[in-house]
Every structure is written in structure tokens, then in C-alpha cells.
N, C-alpha and C positions, 0 to 999 in steps of 0.2 A: 300680131295682126295689125294691119294698117288702118282699119276702120275705127273711127272715133265714135263714142257713144256718150250720151249725157250721163252725168253723175247720178247715182242712186240705183236701186234695183231695176233690172230689165222688166219691161211690161210684157203681158201675155197677148199682145196684139199680133195676130197671125200674119198680117201684111209686113209688119216690122221684122218678125221672126224670119219670114221668107226672104226678105232683103238681107238680113244678117247671114242666113245659111247660104244664100247665093254668093255672097262675098267670101265666105269661108271656103266654099267649093272652088271658086276661082283661084283662091290662094293655094289650096291644096294642089290643084292641077298645074299651077304655075311652078310650084316647088318640085313637082314630079318631072324631073328631066329625063327619065328613062325612056319615055315614048317619043321624044322629039317634038311634042306638041307644045303650043304656047297657050297655056290657060284653057279657057273655054273654047277658043278657036271658033267663035261665032255661034256657039251653041246657046240657045235660049233655055233658061231654066224656069220651069213652072212646077205646079203641084204634081203633075203626072210624070215628071222626069224621073226615070229610074237610075239609081246609082250604078248598077251593074251594066245593064244593056245600053243605056243612053250616054252615061258619063264614063263608062269603062273603068269605074273605081275598082281597085284591088284592095285586098285586106289591109295593106299598109296605109292606103289612102283613108280607109275608114278609121283606122287608129289615129291618124293625124287629125281627121275631122273631129273625132271624139275629144282630142286635146283642145281644139279651138272652141268646141261647145262648152267644155268645162271652164276655160278661161273667160268666156263671155258670160255664161249663165250660172256658173258655180256648180257645186256638187249635186244640187237638187235635180239637175238634168244629167242623169247617169246613162250615157249612151251604151256602155257595155252591158248594163243590166237590161236595158231596152232590147238590145239585139239578142241577148241570151234567152229571152222569153220567146223567141221566134224559131220556127222550123227553118231549115236550110233554104227551101223554096221561097219562103217569105223574105229572107235576107236577100236573096238574089233579086227578087222583084221589089225590094224596098223603094218607095218613091219619096221624093222630097216632101210632098204633101203629108205623108204619114209621119215623117220626122218633125215637120212643123207642128202637127197636131200633138205629138208627144211632148215637144218642148213647151207648147202653150199649156198643156195639161199640167205639166210639172210646175211651171211658173204660177199657175192659178192655185195649185195645191199649196205651194210654198207661201203664197200671199195670204191664204186663208188660215195658215197655221199661226 
């Protein structure tokens, strides 16, 4: 990933996490050459942005995003476990905000340990 981050463990600041995840999403979409689009293509990402409907993420995109999350935040942010706890409809309607909350919660828990 091209984003640089300060040394040390990542903070559980939701605004910083949203910025990180937004950059990850842009990278995933730029790497996805199958649909002919160029990254976010002007799409604004916010907490209500849905991965399926708004960003048109496919399962392979979610797998790639999971890799970026682990590279940035470590194994304490287990995206596969997070998604496995959901019903199919919840996965389809997953928002960026819900993922940000999950990451922040995991980082807070890891910091308290």
C-alpha cells in the first residue's frame, strides 16, 4: 500500500481509520481492472457508503481489502471473522462506517490488553 503511517501501533481514532479505509478502498478499486473503471471514479466515501451497492465490491475485492486491513492493523482486526459473524443480507449491506467501528473496537481491545 502506498499510504505512509507513523511508526508504532495504529490508534483507534475513527476519523483516521476512515481515512485509512478510504485509501484502501481506492487502491482495491484501482487494482481491479476487470470493470474498466479507474479507482473511485469521483465517488465520495463516507460512513454510510455500502460496499456492495455503492462501491460494487465483489467477493475478491473484500478478500483484497482484508489483506490491506491485516497489513495495516495486524491480526487483531480479523475481517474474515467479522464477516463470518454476519448474515448474508448484513454482508450485502455492509457500510464503511460499520467496518470503521469494528476496526476501532478491535484496536481499543488490543490496546487494553
